[in-house]
C-alpha positions in Angstrom: 119.2 110.8 102.2 119.1 107.2 103.1 120.1 104.4 100.7 116.6 103.3 100.1 115.6 106.8 99.0 118.7 107.1 96.9 117.8 103.9 95.0 114.3 105.1 94.3 115.6 108.5 93.1 118.2 107.0 90.8 115.6 104.7 89.4 113.3 107.7 88.7 116.1 109.6 86.9 116.9 106.6 84.7 113.4 106.4 83.3 112.1 110.0 83.6 112.8 111.1 80.0 109.8 111.3 77.7 111.4 109.0 75.2 112.0 106.3 77.7 108.5 106.8 79.3 106.8 106.3 76.0 108.3 102.8 75.8 107.3 101.7 79.3 104.8 98.8 79.4 102.0 98.7 81.9 102.1 95.7 84.3 99.1 94.0 85.9 99.5 91.2 88.4 96.2 89.4 89.3 96.7 87.3 92.4 94.0 84.9 93.5 93.8 83.7 97.1 94.0 79.9 97.8 93.4 79.0 94.1 94.6 75.5 93.4 96.9 74.3 90.6 94.0 72.3 89.2 91.2 74.9 89.7 91.3 76.4 86.2 90.0 74.7 83.1 93.2 75.5 81.3 95.0 73.4 83.9 92.6 70.5 83.4 89.6 71.0 85.7 86.8 68.9 84.2 83.9 71.1 85.5 85.0 74.6 86.5 84.8 77.0 83.6 87.3 79.9 83.5 87.3 81.1 79.8 88.7 84.6 80.5 91.6 83.3 82.6 92.1 80.6 80.0 92.5 83.2 77.3 95.7 84.3 79.0 97.1 80.8 78.4 95.8 80.7 74.8 97.1 84.2 74.0 100.3 84.0 76.1 102.3 81.5 78.2 101.5 78.9 80.8 104.0 77.5 83.3 103.2 74.1 84.8 105.9 74.0 87.5 105.5 77.3 89.2 105.8 77.6 92.9 104.9 79.7 95.9 107.7 80.2 98.4 105.3 79.2 101.2 102.0 77.3 101.4 100.2 80.2 103.1 99.4 83.9 102.6 101.7 86.6 103.9 105.1 85.0 103.3 104.0 84.3 99.7 102.9 87.9 99.3 106.1 89.4 100.7 108.1 87.2 98.3 106.1 88.5 95.4 106.4 92.1 96.5 110.2 92.0 97.2 111.6 89.2 95.0 113.2 87.8 98.2 112.6 84.7 100.3 110.5 85.6 103.3 113.2 85.0 105.9 115.0 88.0 104.6 112.2 90.4 105.6 111.0 88.5 108.6 107.5 88.0 107.3 107.5 84.3 108.0 104.0 84.0 109.5 100.6 85.6 108.9 99.7 88.9 110.7 96.3 88.2 112.4 94.5 90.9 114.5 92.1 88.4 116.0 95.0 86.2 117.2 97.0 89.2 118.5 99.7 88.9 115.9 100.0 92.7 115.2 103.7 93.3 114.9 104.3 91.1 111.8 104.5 93.2 108.6 106.7 94.3 105.8 109.7 96.4 107.1 110.2 99.9 105.8 113.7 98.8 104.6 112.2 96.5 102.0 111.6 97.7 98.5 108.3 96.6 97.1 107.1 96.4 93.5 104.9 99.4 94.3 107.9 101.5 95.4 110.1 100.4 92.4 107.4 101.2 89.9 106.4 104.5 91.6 110.0 105.7 91.6 110.1 105.0 87.8 107.1 107.3 87.2 104.3 104.7 87.2 100.9 105.2 88.7 100.5 102.4 91.2 97.5 100.7 92.8 96.9 97.8 95.2 93.3 96.6 95.1 92.4 93.7 97.3 94.0 91.7 100.1 97.3 93.1 101.4 98.2 90.9 104.3 101.6 92.4 104.9 100.7 94.0 108.2 97.8 96.0 109.5 99.5 98.6 111.6 99.9 102.1 110.1 103.5 101.6 109.2 102.7 98.5 107.1 99.8 100.1 105.1 100.2 99.8 101.3 100.2 103.6 101.0 103.4 103.6 103.0 105.0 101.1 100.6 104.7 102.6 97.2 101.1 102.4 96.3 99.2 105.6 95.2 95.9 104.1 96.1 94.5 101.2 98.0 91.1 99.5 98.3 90.8 96.3 100.2 91.0 94.3 103.4 94.4 94.5 105.1 94.4 90.7 106.0 92.4 87.6 105.2 88.7 87.8 104.9 88.2 85.3 107.7 90.0 87.4 110.3 88.2 89.9 112.5 87.4 92.7 112.3 86.7 92.5 108.6 87.1 96.1 107.5 87.2 97.5 104.0 89.8 100.3 103.6 89.8 103.0 100.9 93.1 104.7 101.1 93.9 105.6 104.8 90.4 105.1 106.2 87.8 102.4 106.8 84.8 102.8 104.7 82.8 99.7 105.6 82.4 97.4 108.6 81.4 94.7 108.5 82.2 94.0 104.9 79.5 92.5 102.7 81.9 89.9 101.2 79.6 88.9 98.3 80.4 92.3 96.7 84.2 92.1 97.0 85.1 90.6 93.6 82.8 93.0 91.8 84.0 96.1 93.7 87.7 95.2 93.3 87.1 94.7 89.6 85.3 98.0 89.1 88.0 99.8 91.0 90.7 98.1 88.9 89.0 99.1 85.7 88.6 102.7 86.9 92.3 102.8 87.7 93.2 101.6 84.3 90.9 104.2 82.6 92.2 107.1 84.7 95.8 106.2 83.9 95.5 105.3 80.2 97.9 108.1 79.2 100.7 107.1 81.6 102.4 103.8 82.5 100.8 102.0 85.4 101.3 99.1 87.7 98.2 97.4 89.0 98.5 94.8 91.8 95.1 93.1 92.1 95.2 90.5 94.9 91.6 89.2 95.0 90.0 87.9 98.2 88.6 84.8 96.6 88.5 81.8 96.6 89.7 82.1 100.2 87.0 81.1 102.8 84.4 82.3 103.6 83.4 81.9 100.0 81.0 84.5 98.7 79.6 85.3 95.3 77.4 88.2 94.2 73.8 87.6 93.2 74.7 87.6 89.5 76.9 84.5 90.1 75.5 82.8 93.2 74.1 79.3 92.4 74.5 80.0 88.7 77.4 77.7 87.8 75.6 74.4 88.6 78.7 73.1 90.3 78.4 74.6 93.8 79.6 77.7 95.6 83.3 77.3 94.8 82.5 77.2 91.1 80.3 80.2 91.5 83.1 82.1 93.1 85.6 81.1 90.4 83.1 82.1 87.7 82.9 85.6 89.2 86.7 85.8 89.6 86.9 84.8 85.9 84.4 87.5 85.0 86.6 90.0 86.9 89.6 89.0 84.9 87.6 89.4 81.7 86.6 92.9 82.7 90.2 94.0 83.3 91.3 92.4 79.9 88.3 94.0 78.2 89.3 97.5 79.6 92.9 97.0 78.3 91.5 96.1 74.9 88.9 98.9 74.6 91.5 101.5 75.5 94.1 100.1 73.1 96.5 99.2 75.8 96.7 95.4 75.6 99.7 95.4 73.2 101.7 97.4 75.8 100.5 95.6 78.9 102.2 92.6 80.6 99.5 90.7 82.5 100.3 87.9 85.1 97.8 85.7 86.8 98.7 83.4 89.7 97.8 82.3 93.2 99.5 82.7 96.6 99.4 79.0 97.5 97.5 75.8 97.0 93.8 75.2 97.6 91.8 74.9 100.8 88.7 72.7 101.1 86.6 72.8 97.9 89.5 73.6 95.6 91.6 71.3 93.4 95.3 70.6 93.4 94.9 68.8 90.0 95.8 65.4 91.5 98.9 66.8 93.3 99.4 65.6 96.8 98.6 68.0 99.6 96.8 71.3 100.0 97.2 74.8 101.5 99.5 74.8 104.6 101.5 71.8 103.4 104.7 71.7 101.4 103.7 68.7 99.2 103.1 69.8 95.6 99.5 70.5 96.1 100.3 73.2 98.7 102.9 75.1 96.9 102.6 74.5 93.1 100.3 77.2 91.6 99.2 78.4 88.2 101.1 81.1 86.3 99.8 82.6 83.2 101.4 85.6 81.4 100.2 87.6 78.4 102.1 90.3 76.5 101.0 90.4 72.9 103.9 90.6 70.4 106.4 89.7 73.1 105.1 86.4 74.6 104.1 83.9 71.9 100.5 82.6 72.0 100.0 79.2 73.5 103.5 78.8 74.8 104.0 76.2 77.6 107.0 75.8 79.8 107.5 72.9 82.2 110.6 74.5 83.8 110.6 75.3 87.5 110.1 78.9 88.6 108.8 80.7 91.7 106.6 83.6 92.7 109.8 85.6 93.6 110.5 85.7 89.9 107.7 88.1 89.2 109.6 90.9 90.9 112.6 90.7 88.6 110.6 89.8 85.5 108.2 92.7 85.9 110.9 95.3 86.6 113.2 94.1 83.8 110.3 94.1 81.3 109.8 97.8 82.3 113.5 98.6 82.0 113.8 99.3 85.7 117.1 98.2 87.3 116.9 95.8 90.1 118.2 96.9 93.6 121.9 96.3 93.9 122.2 96.8 97.7 120.5 93.5 98.7 120.0 89.9 97.6 117.2 89.4 95.1 116.4 85.7 95.0 114.0 85.9 92.1 115.1 85.8 88.5 113.9 87.3 85.2 111.9 84.4 83.7 110.9 86.1 80.5 113.0 83.6 78.6 110.8 80.8 80.0 107.7 82.7 78.9 109.0 83.2 75.4 111.1 80.2 74.5 112.3 76.7 75.5 114.9 78.1 77.9 116.0 76.2 81.0 115.1 77.4 84.5 117.4 80.1 85.9 117.2 78.3 89.3 119.5 75.5 90.4 117.3 75.1 93.4 113.8 76.3 94.6 113.0 76.3 98.3 109.7 76.2 100.2 109.7 77.5 103.8 107.1 77.3 106.6 107.7 79.7 109.5 111.4 79.8 110.0 112.1 76.3 108.8 113.1 75.0 105.4 110.8 72.2 104.4 111.6 71.4 100.8 114.2 71.8 98.1 113.4 71.3 94.4 116.3 70.8 92.0 115.5 69.7 88.5 113.2 66.7 88.6 114.1 66.0 92.2 112.4 67.3 95.4 113.8 66.8 98.9 111.4 66.9 101.9 113.2 67.7 105.2 111.9 66.8 108.7 112.1 69.7 111.2 112.9 68.8 114.8 110.0 66.9 116.4 108.5 65.7 113.1 108.8 62.2 111.7 111.0 61.8 108.6 109.4 61.3 105.2 108.8 57.6 104.5 110.8 56.2 101.5 107.6 55.6 99.5 106.8 59.3 99.7 109.7 60.4 97.6 108.8 62.7 94.7 110.9 62.4 91.5 108.7 63.8 88.8 
């Protein structure tokens, strides 16, 4: 038995008794794609309406200084799944079949949230964009997820294939149906597993380009296609929250909502400089909302810095699952930030593009480095707030 298998087996033994299982909370992580820090009405957008997502802030906690570890897709996602900066796994760039980047993917040695929860007796599902490799060895079913529905990479990469488990069920994908189909599958997963603890990872395709909304939302917002897409995404969040409520599960379910990086064209960084692909604030600062009735106080706001890596440790610790001890876990349990006026557990937070460190945030200060061949940051571009 290898060390990875031993860790999973020991985790399962620790939580397999009926008494412990009865206390296990469900965990849901809803992960938007290219959603900006300023795209939600609860983060101040003057026109976009996101009442269901906003309810997570009203009934739970909102972090205003929450970061991605990278300003683009795959490295952010591997950070979420492993709790580790992306250079540790080697997923420092995006897999892309149409660009011939086929060998980038999550190594089998990494332990994902799916594997950790599954070893602890949870039902697990990944529904949506994976983008941690599209070769067979990188598939979500090989990394702890009992079921998968989604596109294995970004919805602007070819071929755009919809997978259900180990097989392709649709090509080309009718993208206007994705948010609805992902939502319906997520609700069905919750309903099927109402009697056992579950972990649902719901990485939506939207609002990544090409933008697409179903007929029920297309041209209905009055604020353009981007707002239509956000309205449907918000509806989807409402359906998931509604299912938890109707099944009597909301008190025992920890729900997170965040985004993989800053916005692309059409989205809002909320006045922060920069966008997706850049390590200015607009490219890496993202929303984080968390709701757990009875545990996280309603309307709580924290301005302390935290990072997407923290959802690994926070989710597992909330479920009573021990963190792996055989490797570095860079993320920290931020439940104290979600429930009180505690200080950040991080002395420094890093943002990395490719294999190069670009920024370091420490307290109210942020350092921008200049990789070889790039001009240094001008003095008037310093960020101190």
